[in-house]
DRENKOLMAR-804332 format. One line per 8 residues: number of its first residue (from 1); for each residue y, x, z of C-alpha. Coordinates in steps of 0.001 Angstrom, whole numbers. Each point is the difference from the previous one (the first is absolute). Layout:
# residues N
NUM) Y/X/Z  ... .
# end
This chain:
# residues 318
1) 265/292/-129  3491/1204/-700  2323/-89/3352  2694/-2695/-41  3312/657/-929  2637/-1438/2039  3301/-1912/-2102  3065/882/997 .
9) 3076/2337/-251  342/3188/1229  2826/862/2169  1686/2069/-2413  -577/-2414/-2326  1834/-3035/2034  2544/2707/537  900/238/-3150 .
17) -88/-3800/-563  2732/-523/2781  2289/3508/-1431  85/-2285/-3145  455/-3325/685  3221/1759/2574  1011/1568/-3363  71/-3117/-2011 .
25) 1840/-1616/2772  2577/2742/523  868/-509/-4083  -124/-3985/-132  2423/119/3247  3162/1071/-1549  -1046/-2827/-3117  287/-3042/2321 .
33) 2553/1268/1938  1939/-66/-3131  -832/-2928/-1296  1008/-1594/3351  3199/1557/150  143/-1514/-3778  -477/-3200/1116  2329/397/3505 .
41) 2484/1065/-2155  -198/-2565/-3092  -36/-2867/3139  3657/1996/632  1383/-11/-2659  -1108/-4159/-823  1763/-163/4165  3310/924/-1929 .
49) -360/-1780/-2574  -295/-2917/1796  3102/838/1535  1591/1159/-2463  -485/-3539/-1549  795/-1620/3001  3686/1454/47  83/-1250/-3713 .
57) -411/-3059/1073  1980/-538/2793  3621/1674/-2869  -1815/-3044/-1637  620/-2035/2128  2927/1056/2178  2360/2342/-3127  -665/2849/2184 .
65) -2551/1934/1613  -160/116/3717  1646/1904/2591  -1639/2997/481  1101/-1206/4053  2504/-2150/1529  2399/352/2835  3436/-870/917 .
73) 935/3348/-644  1618/212/-3771  -1010/3581/-2203  3618/1441/-227  -642/2421/-3188  3723/1767/1125  -1062/-178/3631  -2403/3167/866 .
81) -738/-1420/3089  -616/-3476/-586  -3997/-308/1377  1226/2325/3128  1110/-3820/2074  -2079/-2128/2043  -1127/-3235/-2236  202/-3230/2105 .
89) -2222/-1704/-3107  -3065/2227/-1526  -1795/-2459/-2160  -2735/-699/-2600  -1312/2847/-2362  -985/-72/-3605  -3361/155/1393  632/-3402/1651 .
97) 1876/-1455/-2783  -2424/306/-2759  -3036/-1607/2281  190/-3222/-1354  114/1861/-3636  -3505/1672/967  -1730/-3234/356  319/320/4365 .
105) 2742/-2871/134  -2335/-958/3399  914/3861/1436  3749/-488/-1086  365/-3427/1897  -1096/2401/3484  2953/1462/-266  3387/-1254/1412 .
113) 3045/1300/-2871  2585/-676/2122  -1174/1816/2828  378/4077/826  -2656/2099/-1117  -1588/2937/1040  632/3511/-1477  -2007/1649/2620 .
121) -2903/-894/1984  2060/1205/3076  3070/-2454/-663  961/-2986/1698  378/-3278/-1803  -293/-4208/1683  -3719/390/-1095  264/-2357/-2784 .
129) -2033/2539/-3023  -1303/2354/2536  -3351/-1449/-447  -127/403/-3854  1344/3169/107  -2879/1243/1698  -2901/-1689/-2297  -641/2471/-3188 .
137) -208/-687/-3600  -2248/1200/-2528  2231/-528/-2864  2303/2092/1446  -3102/2753/709  -1448/2980/-2285  -3729/-24/28  93/3662/156 .
145) 2316/598/2753  -2446/216/3313  3029/-580/1952  72/-3059/-1593  -2436/-3270/1917  -224/-3617/1036  1053/651/3065  3282/2107/-391 .
153) 2969/-1872/-1783  1211/2967/-2728  1604/129/-3182  -891/2016/-2421  2571/-894/-3128  3281/885/830  2847/-1544/-1798  1737/2702/-2058 .
161) 3875/349/1196  1552/2309/-2340  -625/4525/-153  1518/2755/136  1168/3843/1691  -460/-407/3667  3199/-235/983  1011/-3048/-2724 .
169) -899/-3078/2059  2098/-2592/1036  -310/197/3594  -2296/1194/2123  -414/2259/3041  1523/3068/669  -3432/2227/-806  -505/-1756/-3071 .
177) -3065/-934/741  305/-4076/139  1878/-929/-2836  1099/-3018/-2094  907/454/-3840  1438/-3000/-1957  -901/1099/-3540  -3172/-983/-247 .
185) -1015/-4076/-282  -1492/-950/3242  2492/1265/3070  2599/-1371/2224  963/-3711/-239  -706/957/-4085  550/-2960/-2109  -1221/2188/-3339 .
193) -360/-2395/-3314  -1570/1794/-3153  3897/170/-1582  680/2596/2993  -3402/2191/-1084  1758/1729/-3101  -2527/2738/-453  -2298/-2523/-1308 .
201) -2642/-1834/2404  -3268/2370/-1195  2367/3229/1152  889/-1029/3636  -2515/19/3101  -376/-3429/1454  -2576/518/2389  -1698/3161/1213 .
209) -3059/788/2515  277/1849/3135  -2128/1330/2100  2625/596/3122  148/-3260/1654  825/614/3712  -3398/-833/2115  -838/-502/3361 .
217) -830/3006/1711  1711/2654/-2536  2955/-79/2327  -1732/2028/3120  3015/-661/2146  546/-3603/-1148  -3326/-1217/-286  816/-3548/-517 .
225) 2513/779/-2974  -1155/-1341/-3650  1024/-1294/-3135  -1465/-3220/-1381  167/-1407/-3945  1659/-2962/1451  2650/3271/1668  4162/-1200/-566 .
233) 2526/2806/-258  1201/1896/3064  3814/453/-60  934/2372/3408  2563/2888/1002  -2610/2335/44  -3567/-1594/-1652  1035/-1760/-3326 .
241) -2877/-988/-1952  -1332/-1493/-3057  -3268/-1067/932  -1016/-1464/-3201  1633/1693/-2394  -545/3869/-1105  1769/2520/-2302  -789/2519/-2292 .
249) 1259/3075/1770  -2656/1878/343  -2809/1077/-2046  -3366/-3056/-203  -2789/1409/2805  2668/2861/1395  -183/-646/3468  -3627/936/2483 .
257) 906/-2761/1955  -2629/-2938/1210  2033/-2539/1747  -2796/-704/2208  395/3427/1842  3768/783/-1424  3056/-1150/53  728/-1392/-2894 .
265) 3173/-1908/733  1621/3174/-866  -1825/-93/-3892  -992/-3166/-1289  3651/-739/-1463  -3/3463/-1400  -3639/-251/-1877  -2507/-1906/-2364 .
273) -3381/724/-16  -3775/-326/335  -3294/537/1160  -1252/-134/-4019  -90/3513/-717  2746/1366/-2176  2693/-2587/367  320/-3761/526 .
281) 369/-3482/-1368  3887/-1178/-1153  991/-3420/-1155  2582/131/-2618  2868/-2481/-440  -1596/-1618/-3480  -3347/-759/2166  -2356/2704/-1090 .
289) -1133/2626/2803  -989/3440/-144  -1438/3049/647  2999/2717/601  -1699/3306/1064  1152/1869/2713  1054/3246/-2277  2703/-2318/-1372 .
297) 3386/1823/-892  2097/-1053/3009  3743/-521/-2168  -2290/-2393/-2166  -1789/-1912/3164  2990/-130/1804  2052/-1599/-3492  -3079/-2552/-488 .
305) 1345/-1252/3880  3102/-829/-1120  722/-2970/-2368  3376/885/-1412  562/3663/-797  -846/140/-3576  -3656/2333/994  -2042/1240/-1024 .
313) 847/-372/-4012  -2155/-1658/-1997  -2044/-1697/2956  -2811/985/1791  -3500/744/-1045  -2442/-192/2618 .
# end
């Protein structure tokens, strides 16, 4: 009789198989992650598309784009200190005003537009809008941002209030880190019409992506301070802040700050950026959405945030 042979793998063979499987997983994982990010970036672009459409529908219904933020303090172009005062009334930002055009009428009805809105979460109000301020709205959240969750009321899409070199702002704090501009489409107490966008609606930013909205816990000494998607503009002698608008001043993704661990109150009005590799999305004033690379010429980038400076000559090609 011939001896029976056991059927199975040797230890060496098992190790070889495991090694091959590990190599295949290592090769496939980047491709899977890339595909997932492509899907998230597409969803983010769709979010901006819907926001742009809502802004256009608001404009069609009311004759102008909504104000970036509303308060009883007027923007005075001849007064560089207009934002360095305390407002008696801070009211709804553009993000709240367009809710009916985002099919969010029930959410819109929860706000009391005549009452005061918070800017940062530590600001005192009569409480009418505080509960909604603290509730997340996924229409304003980018799926690629790990800080955007159902329990976080942050904002990933900021109105473009203008842009330019540091120091060219309409008003700001003494350090130039919290700035207001008024040459874009959505800015403090604005009422921009299409006829005001003389550079052409396809060549002017309307809303841009941001990863810098301040989160609770990002300021170690004031862990309860954060900025919501429903935040009003803040006017103050020391710490003004356009809470739902930003300006094209510094390069895209130019700051390493993370709002979950850093104080981005000094960052969010100067930068646009995203968690997408290489740049961020912008909705143009004609409603189109483009991914703008972080390597874009800085001067061109700043001009695209201005509605009426005659530049760039020949328009914008993403």
